[in-house]
Residue, then its C-alpha position, 0 to 999 in steps of 0.5 A: m723549821v725542820a724537826r730534830s728527828d728529821l736531821s738523822v743524816s748518816f755520819e759518813g755522809l758528813y765526814p770522810l771516815s777514810d781520813a780519820k780513825s775513831v778511838p774511844c776516849v774519855v776526858i776527865r779533870g783530876g785536881t787542877s789537871r785535865g787529860l784524855f783517858f784511854h783503855e789500853c786495849d783501844l790503842p795500838g800495841d806498837r809504841k810508835l803507833r800509839d804515840e802517833v795516836i796520842m799526838g793526833a788526839v791532842g793535836a800536837p805538835d802544833p803549840r796551839q793544839v788546835d787540830g785536837i782536843g789538847g789544852a795547849d797548856l802543861l796542866l791540860s795536855k796530858v794523857a792517861v792509858v789505863a788497864r786492869a792490873d794482872d796481879d794481886d798487888a794492884d787493881l789498875e795500871c796506868e801510864f801517863a804522857n805529857i804533851a807540852p805545847g810544841k813538843l814533837r813527842p809525848a814525854y813519859g817517865t813521870n807520874c801525874g798525881n792530879l790525874v791519878a784521881g781521874v784514874a780511880l774514877f775512870g776505873i770505877e765508871e768504866g767497869l774495870l773494878g767489877m762490883r767494887e764499892s767506891t769507898s774501898s781502897i783502889r790500888i793503882r800502879n804507875r807503870n812509869s815508876g812502878k810505884i803504888t798509889e792507894a785511892c779512896v773515892r769518898g763520893l761519886a756525886a757531881e755536886l760534891r764540892m771541896d773548898d777551893r782552897h784545897t782543890g786549887m780551883p772552884a770545882t765539883g766532882a768526886c772526892i778522892d783521897l790519895d796516898f802515894l806509897e813509898p814515893g822515895g826514889s820514884v825516878l832514880g831509886c833513892l830519896l837523895p840522888t846525890g846523897r846530900k840534902r843541900e849543895t851549891i850550883s854556880l851560874d855562868d854569871g857567878t851567882a851561887v845558889d843552894v839547891s836540894i835535889v829530892d826524888a819523892g813522887a817526882l824528881y825535883v830540884f829545890l832552890r831558895a827563891a831569894d838566891l835569884g831575887l825572887s820571893g816565891a810568891e810571883t804570879f804566873h804572868e809576872l814569871t812568864h814575862d821574865h825570859m832571862m829568869l827562865q834561862r837562869l832556872e834552866q841552867i840550874r836544872c841542867e847542872a842538876a841533871t848532870r850531877i845525878g847522872l842523867v847527862s854527861d854535859p849540862s848543854a845536852a840536858t834541855e834536849r835529852t831530858p827536858d822533863v826530868p828533873k823538874l825545878a821549884f823555887v821556895g820561900p817563907a810564907r807570905e801573902y800573895a794574889r791568886n792567879d785565878g783572880l779569886g782574891t789573896v792568900s794570907a801568910d797565915q794560910v800557908d807554911l811556905v810558898s813555891r812555884i814550879i817549872s816543868s818542860q821549860h814552862y811555869h805551872q799555873a797551879y801545883a802538881v801533886t807529885a811536886a807537893i809530895a816532893t816538897a813535903a818530903a824535902a821539908s821533912l829533911e833538916g838542912s834542905t832548902v825547903n826546910e829552911a823556907l819552912g822556918r822550923v825543923t820537922v822531925e815528926s813521923e807524921a806531918s802536914f804542910r800547906i804549900g802556897h801556889p799560884s792558884g791557891v793552897l795545897d795541903c799535903r801530908i807526909k809519913s816518914r821514918q828514920i832508919d840508921g840515921k836516914t829518912e825514908i818516906v813511908s807515904g805522901g797524901v793529898m785530897r783531890t776531886a775528879r769529874r768526867i767531862m766528856q765521853g765518846s770517841v776522838l777522830v785522829p788523822n789517818r796518818c795515825y791509822f792502826t789495826v783493829p783494837r784488841p778485845r778488852l778484858g772481860s768482853 
């Protein structure tokens, strides 16, 4: 047997470096998502080249993402680009990209609430916050929307564990409390883009469905599950086998995209704006089986049930920004979400337990009434985050770029 110390062969002798470019990268799980985290200064300044590097690192556009380290899943194929903020309003800046399986380019323009927890952890562990105490509030600006999230990291020990009912998965990591400030109008500038809490969309087959289009944390179209013969408690596997239902849901989303001015013709929405708005269907609280096989969730553990669709794929969990939008909609009397909740909610502070495929997500919301209109002050959740891997990712030579810019403070 050869001793390990005798295996010190030059890396260049094992891999042709001319065929790849090494890019520093960290893999972090934030909540129910996982992503690749980059220092902005380690990526090319040119947007087109940067996108090529991101796609190369993930392994896209291959649907399996087998030639990269993407997860070939909506929750696992994400990228966060992080930098120290250059003003006093925020400590960190980040930009998120989703790379859905099979897509030809990264999708920007939205937030990833789960990975915001990872941004806070990344900022601390990568030294972007100096000697900042981990328990102090970290202000993170999302460049996609310009909105600020306050993150309080309650502990960095990997053995810290939250009840998996709150995380949506049995996982350890740092506990991070997130507050999304003034989340209303994250995409289009106002809480109700059409000015209405509820409106009707008719499908090609004559079915009429009521929807509420709400922009808070992310832009969502909420419809009653019952309008399409659903309960809102379907498992991920049940949904993925119903291709006709996904087509009907996409028709609703495309019509909503037209009403809020993203496209002039619904037939163009899938191609031109496949990620915005997103869509969710909701139903009253009921018992359902968890998608991860870890038992059932009883009706008394949730206030409502919901399932979400993004980029024409069902989610296996629940996005944090979806929870903010859901809680905001639940606070609006007359909305489809408030109807599913079964009670009128006019409190300035409220919390909602959303039943999703992998468990329950608790979301708190603060609102205020100004001139008879509801404004969302903040929406908050607790998440965990953990660094999984650190090092460099080798991207194909087609993603070649010049020497990285120096990091701040270096």
